[in-house]
C-alpha positions as CSV (number, residue, x, y, z in Angstrom):
1,X,67.8,129.8,231.8
2,X,70.0,128.6,229.0
3,X,73.5,126.7,229.3
4,X,74.0,126.5,225.7
5,X,77.2,128.2,224.8
6,X,78.2,128.6,220.4
7,X,81.5,130.2,220.6
8,X,82.3,132.6,217.8
9,X,84.6,130.3,215.7
10,X,82.2,127.9,215.7
11,X,79.3,130.8,213.7
12,X,82.0,130.0,210.4
13,X,80.4,127.0,210.3
14,X,78.1,125.2,208.9
15,X,75.7,123.0,211.3
16,X,76.4,119.7,211.6
17,X,74.6,116.8,209.3
18,X,72.0,114.7,212.0
19,X,72.8,111.5,213.2
20,X,71.0,108.9,211.0
21,X,68.6,106.4,212.6
22,X,69.5,103.4,212.1
23,X,67.2,101.8,209.5
24,X,64.2,99.7,211.4
25,X,65.0,95.4,212.8
26,X,63.8,93.1,210.5
27,X,60.6,92.1,211.2
28,X,60.7,89.7,213.8
29,X,59.1,85.9,212.9
30,X,56.2,85.6,214.4
31,X,56.4,81.9,216.6
32,X,53.4,79.9,215.8
33,X,52.0,77.0,218.1
34,X,53.3,73.5,216.3
35,X,49.4,72.7,216.5
36,X,48.9,75.5,214.0
37,X,51.0,74.6,212.1
38,X,49.2,71.1,212.4
39,X,46.1,71.6,211.2
40,X,47.3,74.0,208.1
41,X,49.6,71.2,206.8
42,X,46.3,67.7,207.4
43,X,48.5,64.9,207.4
44,X,51.5,65.9,206.4
45,X,51.4,68.0,208.6
46,X,49.8,65.0,211.4
47,X,53.4,63.0,210.7
48,X,55.1,65.6,211.6
49,X,53.2,66.3,215.4
50,X,53.6,62.2,215.7
51,X,58.0,62.4,215.2
52,X,58.0,65.9,217.4
53,X,55.7,63.6,220.2
54,X,57.7,60.6,220.2
55,X,61.1,62.6,220.2
56,X,60.0,63.9,223.1
57,X,58.7,61.0,224.7
58,X,55.5,62.1,225.0
59,X,53.6,58.7,223.2
60,X,49.8,58.8,225.0
61,X,47.9,56.2,224.7
62,X,49.3,54.7,221.9
63,X,51.9,51.6,224.0
64,X,48.7,50.3,225.3
65,X,46.7,49.9,221.9
66,X,49.3,48.2,220.4
67,X,49.5,45.9,223.3
68,X,46.6,45.0,222.9
69,X,46.6,44.3,219.8
70,X,49.0,41.7,219.7
71,X,47.7,40.3,222.9
72,X,44.6,39.2,221.0
73,X,46.8,38.1,217.9
74,X,48.5,35.8,220.6
75,X,45.7,34.7,222.5
76,X,43.5,34.4,219.7
77,X,46.1,32.4,217.6
78,X,46.7,30.5,220.4
79,X,42.8,29.5,221.5
80,X,40.5,30.3,219.3
81,X,37.4,31.3,221.4
82,X,39.4,33.8,223.4
83,X,38.1,37.3,220.7
84,X,34.0,35.2,220.9
85,X,31.2,37.4,221.8
86,X,31.1,35.2,224.9
87,X,34.2,35.5,225.8
88,X,34.6,39.3,225.3
89,X,31.6,39.9,227.2
90,X,33.0,38.5,230.0
91,X,36.1,40.0,230.2
92,X,34.2,43.6,230.4
93,X,32.0,42.5,232.5
94,X,34.7,41.4,235.1
95,X,37.2,44.1,234.5
96,X,34.7,47.0,235.9
97,X,35.0,45.5,239.6
98,X,39.0,46.4,239.5
99,X,38.5,49.1,236.6
100,X,36.4,51.2,239.1
101,X,39.2,50.9,242.3
102,X,41.8,52.3,239.6
103,X,40.1,55.7,238.5
104,X,40.0,56.6,242.2
105,X,43.7,55.6,241.8
106,X,44.2,57.8,238.9
107,X,43.6,60.7,241.4
108,X,46.0,59.6,243.7
109,X,48.4,58.8,241.2
110,X,48.3,62.4,239.7
111,X,49.1,63.7,243.6
112,X,51.8,61.9,243.3
113,X,51.1,60.1,245.7
114,X,49.7,55.8,246.5
115,X,47.7,54.2,248.1
116,X,47.2,51.4,249.5
117,X,44.2,50.2,251.5
118,X,42.2,50.4,248.0
119,X,41.9,46.3,248.5
120,X,41.2,46.5,252.2
121,X,38.1,48.8,252.2
122,X,36.7,47.5,248.6
123,X,36.0,44.1,251.1
124,X,34.7,46.4,254.0
125,X,32.7,47.6,251.3
126,X,30.6,44.2,250.3
127,X,30.8,43.4,254.0
128,X,28.3,46.2,255.0
129,X,26.3,46.1,252.5
130,X,26.0,41.9,253.3
131,X,25.5,42.5,256.9
132,X,23.5,45.6,256.9
133,X,21.0,44.2,254.0
134,X,21.1,39.9,254.4
135,X,21.7,40.0,258.5
136,X,20.3,43.7,259.7
137,X,17.2,43.7,257.3
138,X,18.5,47.3,256.4
139,X,16.8,48.3,252.8
140,X,19.0,48.1,249.9
141,X,19.1,51.3,247.8
142,X,20.1,52.0,251.3
143,X,22.7,49.7,252.2
144,X,24.0,50.1,249.1
145,X,24.5,53.9,249.8
146,X,26.3,53.5,253.2
147,X,28.2,50.6,251.7
148,X,29.7,53.6,250.3
149,X,30.0,56.2,252.8
150,X,31.7,53.4,253.9
151,X,35.1,54.2,251.5
152,X,34.7,57.2,251.6
153,X,34.9,57.8,255.6
154,X,37.8,56.0,255.1
155,X,39.5,57.5,252.3
156,X,38.1,61.4,253.9
157,X,40.9,60.0,257.3
158,X,43.6,58.5,255.2
159,X,43.8,62.2,253.3
160,X,43.1,64.3,256.3
161,X,45.8,62.1,258.6
162,X,48.0,62.3,254.9
163,X,47.4,65.7,254.2
164,X,47.0,68.1,257.8
165,X,49.7,65.6,259.8
166,X,51.7,64.5,257.4
167,X,52.6,61.1,257.7
168,X,53.7,59.7,254.7
169,X,50.0,58.3,252.5
170,X,51.9,54.8,251.9
171,X,52.7,54.7,255.8
172,X,49.0,55.9,256.5
173,X,47.5,53.7,253.2
174,X,49.3,50.6,254.8
175,X,48.0,51.0,258.7
176,X,44.8,51.4,256.8
177,X,45.8,47.8,254.8
178,X,46.0,46.1,257.7
179,X,43.4,47.7,260.0
180,X,40.5,48.1,257.5
181,X,41.3,43.9,256.3
182,X,40.7,43.2,260.8
183,X,37.7,45.1,260.5
184,X,35.8,43.8,257.4
185,X,37.4,39.8,259.6
186,X,35.2,40.5,262.1
187,X,31.9,42.3,261.0
188,X,31.5,39.0,259.1
189,X,31.6,36.9,261.5
190,X,32.8,33.2,262.4
191,X,31.2,32.5,258.9
192,X,33.1,34.5,256.9
193,X,30.9,34.6,254.1
194,X,27.3,36.2,253.2
195,X,25.3,34.8,251.1
196,X,22.9,37.8,248.8
197,X,20.1,37.7,247.1
198,X,19.8,36.7,243.3
199,X,18.0,39.1,242.3
200,X,17.5,43.4,243.2
201,X,19.5,46.3,242.5
202,X,23.0,44.9,244.3
203,X,22.4,41.4,242.4
204,X,21.6,43.3,239.2
205,X,25.0,45.4,239.0
206,X,27.1,42.7,237.6
207,X,24.8,40.4,236.6
208,X,21.7,42.1,234.6
209,X,22.0,42.8,230.8
210,X,19.8,44.4,227.8
211,X,18.9,41.5,226.1
212,X,17.2,43.7,223.3
213,X,19.8,44.7,220.8
214,X,18.0,48.1,220.3
215,X,19.8,49.0,223.7
216,X,23.5,48.7,222.5
217,X,23.2,50.0,219.2
218,X,21.4,52.4,221.1
219,X,24.0,52.7,223.3
220,X,27.0,53.5,221.0
221,X,24.9,55.9,218.7
222,X,24.3,58.6,220.8
223,X,27.6,58.2,222.7
224,X,29.3,58.9,218.4
225,X,26.2,61.7,218.8
226,X,27.6,63.2,222.1
227,X,30.9,62.8,221.5
228,X,30.6,65.1,218.2
229,X,28.1,67.8,218.5
230,X,30.7,67.6,222.2
231,X,33.9,68.1,219.5
232,X,31.9,70.1,217.3
233,X,31.3,72.8,220.0
234,X,34.2,72.7,221.1
235,X,35.8,74.0,218.5
236,X,34.1,76.5,217.8
237,X,34.0,77.8,220.9
238,X,38.1,77.0,221.1
239,X,38.1,79.7,217.3
240,X,36.1,81.7,218.7
241,X,38.3,82.8,221.5
242,X,41.6,82.3,218.7
243,X,42.6,80.0,220.2
244,X,43.9,76.5,218.0
245,X,41.2,74.2,218.1
246,X,40.6,70.6,215.7
247,X,39.6,71.3,212.0
248,X,35.4,70.3,211.4
249,X,37.4,67.0,209.2
250,X,39.0,65.9,211.5
251,X,36.4,65.7,214.2
252,X,34.4,63.4,211.6
253,X,37.9,61.3,211.1
254,X,37.7,61.2,214.7
255,X,34.1,60.5,215.2
256,X,34.0,57.8,212.9
257,X,36.5,55.5,214.2
258,X,34.5,55.9,217.7
259,X,31.9,54.6,215.8
260,X,33.5,51.7,214.6
261,X,34.4,50.8,217.7
262,X,31.0,51.3,219.3
263,X,28.9,50.0,217.0
264,X,32.5,46.6,217.0
265,X,31.1,46.4,220.6
266,X,27.1,46.4,220.3
267,X,27.7,43.8,217.7
268,X,29.7,42.3,219.6
269,X,27.7,42.2,222.6
270,X,24.0,41.5,220.9
271,X,25.8,38.3,219.2
272,X,26.2,36.6,223.3
273,X,23.6,37.8,226.0
274,X,23.5,41.9,225.2
275,X,23.9,45.4,226.7
276,X,25.8,44.7,230.7
277,X,24.9,47.0,232.8
278,X,28.2,46.9,234.5
279,X,30.2,48.5,231.5
280,X,26.9,51.2,231.3
281,X,28.1,52.6,234.5
282,X,31.6,52.1,234.3
283,X,31.9,53.9,231.1
284,X,29.9,57.1,232.9
285,X,31.5,56.5,235.4
286,X,34.5,56.9,233.2
287,X,32.7,59.9,231.2
288,X,31.8,61.5,234.2
289,X,35.3,61.6,236.3
290,X,37.1,62.6,232.8
291,X,35.2,65.7,232.4
292,X,36.3,67.3,235.4
293,X,39.5,66.4,235.8
294,X,39.7,67.9,232.4
295,X,36.9,70.5,232.5
296,X,36.5,71.8,235.9
297,X,39.2,73.7,238.6
298,X,39.0,70.9,240.9
299,X,41.2,68.7,238.0
300,X,43.2,71.5,237.4
301,X,43.8,71.7,241.2
302,X,44.6,68.3,241.3
303,X,46.9,68.4,238.9
304,X,48.9,71.3,239.2
305,X,49.3,69.2,243.3
306,X,51.3,66.5,241.5
307,X,53.2,69.2,239.4
308,X,54.6,71.1,242.6
309,X,53.6,72.1,245.1
310,X,55.3,74.5,246.4
311,X,53.7,76.3,243.1
312,X,50.5,74.9,244.1
313,X,51.0,77.0,248.1
314,X,52.1,80.0,246.2
315,X,48.9,80.0,243.8
316,X,46.7,79.5,246.8
317,X,45.4,76.3,246.5
318,X,44.4,74.7,250.1
319,X,47.0,71.5,249.8
320,X,44.8,69.9,252.3
321,X,41.4,69.8,251.2
322,X,41.8,68.9,248.3
323,X,44.7,66.4,249.1
324,X,41.9,65.0,251.6
325,X,39.3,64.5,248.7
326,X,41.0,63.2,246.2
327,X,42.3,60.0,249.2
328,X,38.0,60.1,249.5
329,X,37.1,60.1,245.9
330,X,39.8,57.1,246.4
331,X,38.1,55.2,249.0
332,X,34.2,55.5,246.8
333,X,35.7,54.5,244.0
334,X,36.8,51.4,245.4
335,X,33.8,50.4,247.4
336,X,31.9,50.9,244.6
337,X,34.5,48.7,243.1
338,X,34.0,46.1,246.6
339,X,30.5,46.0,245.1
340,X,30.2,45.4,242.1
341,X,33.5,42.3,243.0
342,X,30.8,41.1,245.3
343,X,27.4,41.6,243.6
344,X,29.4,39.6,240.4
345,X,29.8,36.8,243.1
346,X,26.8,37.6,244.7
347,X,28.5,36.8,248.3
348,X,30.3,39.1,250.7
349,X,33.4,37.0,252.0
350,X,36.9,36.8,254.1
351,X,39.3,36.4,250.6
352,X,37.4,40.5,249.3
353,X,40.5,42.5,249.4
354,X,42.7,40.6,249.3
355,X,45.2,38.8,246.6
356,X,45.9,40.7,244.2
357,X,43.0,43.1,243.5
358,X,46.0,45.9,245.1
359,X,47.8,44.9,242.8
360,X,45.9,44.8,240.1
361,X,44.0,47.7,240.6
362,X,47.4,50.7,240.8
363,X,48.4,48.0,238.1
364,X,45.9,48.8,235.6
365,X,46.2,53.4,236.4
366,X,50.1,53.0,235.1
367,X,49.5,50.7,232.3
368,X,47.0,52.8,231.1
369,X,49.0,55.7,231.0
370,X,48.8,56.8,234.7
371,X,52.4,58.2,235.3
372,X,54.4,57.1,238.6
373,X,55.3,61.0,238.8
374,X,52.0,62.5,239.4
375,X,50.9,65.3,237.1
376,X,50.0,63.3,233.9
377,X,46.8,60.5,233.5
378,X,43.2,60.6,232.8
379,X,40.3,58.2,234.8
380,X,40.4,56.1,230.3
381,X,43.3,55.2,231.3
382,X,42.1,53.4,233.7
383,X,40.1,51.7,231.6
384,X,43.2,50.3,229.2
385,X,44.7,49.9,231.9
386,X,42.0,46.4,233.5
387,X,41.5,45.8,229.8
388,X,45.4,44.4,229.2
389,X,45.7,43.5,232.5
390,X,41.7,41.1,232.7
391,X,42.3,39.5,228.9
392,X,45.7,39.0,230.3
393,X,44.3,37.1,232.5
394,X,41.5,35.3,230.3
395,X,43.5,34.5,228.0
396,X,46.4,32.5,229.8
397,X,43.0,30.5,231.7
398,X,42.0,29.2,228.5
399,X,45.4,27.9,227.5
400,X,45.1,26.9,231.2
401,X,48.7,28.5,232.6
402,X,48.6,28.7,236.3
403,X,47.6,31.8,238.8
404,X,51.1,31.7,240.2
405,X,51.9,32.4,236.3
406,X,49.5,35.0,235.1
407,X,51.0,36.8,238.5
408,X,54.4,36.8,237.0
409,X,53.1,37.7,232.9
410,X,51.3,40.8,235.0
411,X,54.3,41.9,236.7
412,X,56.3,41.6,234.0
413,X,54.1,43.2,232.1
414,X,53.3,45.8,234.9
415,X,57.7,46.3,235.9
416,X,58.1,47.5,231.7
417,X,55.3,49.6,232.0
418,X,57.1,51.8,234.7
419,X,60.4,51.3,232.9
420,X,58.5,52.6,229.8
421,X,57.0,55.7,231.7
422,X,60.3,56.5,234.0
423,X,62.2,56.9,230.4
424,X,59.3,59.4,228.6
425,X,60.0,61.3,232.2
426,X,63.5,61.9,231.4
427,X,63.5,62.3,227.5
428,X,60.5,64.5,228.3
429,X,63.0,67.1,231.2
430,X,65.9,66.5,228.0
431,X,63.2,68.2,225.7
432,X,61.8,70.4,228.2
433,X,58.4,69.7,228.2
434,X,58.3,68.5,232.7
């Protein structure tokens, strides 16, 4: 039954005019992804994007690249032998051992943690191979595998104690540094030095060069082709998904720049002994590990943990498993790096893994651009960082500068890098990006 009531007085009145609906609001402006604007505006857009990144503190690898250029200019002006093919080839081979260790450090730093045991673990790996292969006659390939597994087990043990029991990583790995150094001294025995064979797989790790010039140029061509095809199909895939993608002209430009660097390096190697096997292995490791970190669910979990442990836990990430595996990876690469170092000198001795190796490995990761605060970095940072460190060492050695001064200069570069990292992080927070 209707409840509306109309009074007799209202019957003669005209009906009230309907209330006009408010005019439709003007269409809200569409928020456009800045990366899309860059794609649309060409060179002008990229300049604007570069300025935006600088204001936000996102400098990327630019400071390191500029630093490398300055290092080359300074040392070449002091000694004309610095940029010779022989010296650059020696730098490339010398950086591999420390660089391998730095790759593992990158994984740990992405969690916002530290691993102080990598130097000692690398020494144990070299000593284990020498004892197994030279003293006990174990086949070379088996001794290599077992030596690498010693690093994996050591790292997994550190990670388990840190992740499951809750002991700080600093304390766990500091204890590991002392324990594994003592273990290395124990298995080496009273002599303290075991010379390895001057031939075979182990020796060739750091001493084999592809003397055929076609190998270096072929490797450069393959690298350029793989990069172009990967970038092209990735762009097509992203375009089909409706997300920002690189236009073809940018891909071509990047490919040309890579080709210039790759073929220049190939030419340089061919002017000396040829393409070093150690460099090929190192670059392959960087490509694989970069893919794991950037293209797999496991890599995203590592970045997530480095960003926020609590958020990762609520997202269902197995924190104990990821942390343990990351330290196992760090131990594995420490062992691989130790094998390259021992291969270069064809011996395992009591000084392996000590001295400045640990600090250089950590410094290489940080100088290359990996954040000490976790959540930001790439394994390619290890390459850039170790290039800086080894270039400084070789440049100062050409000038006859004492080792003590070399360490002081490397420490100063590391401090400057950490300051830049801290300032960058604060800038990003103020810009709302961290």
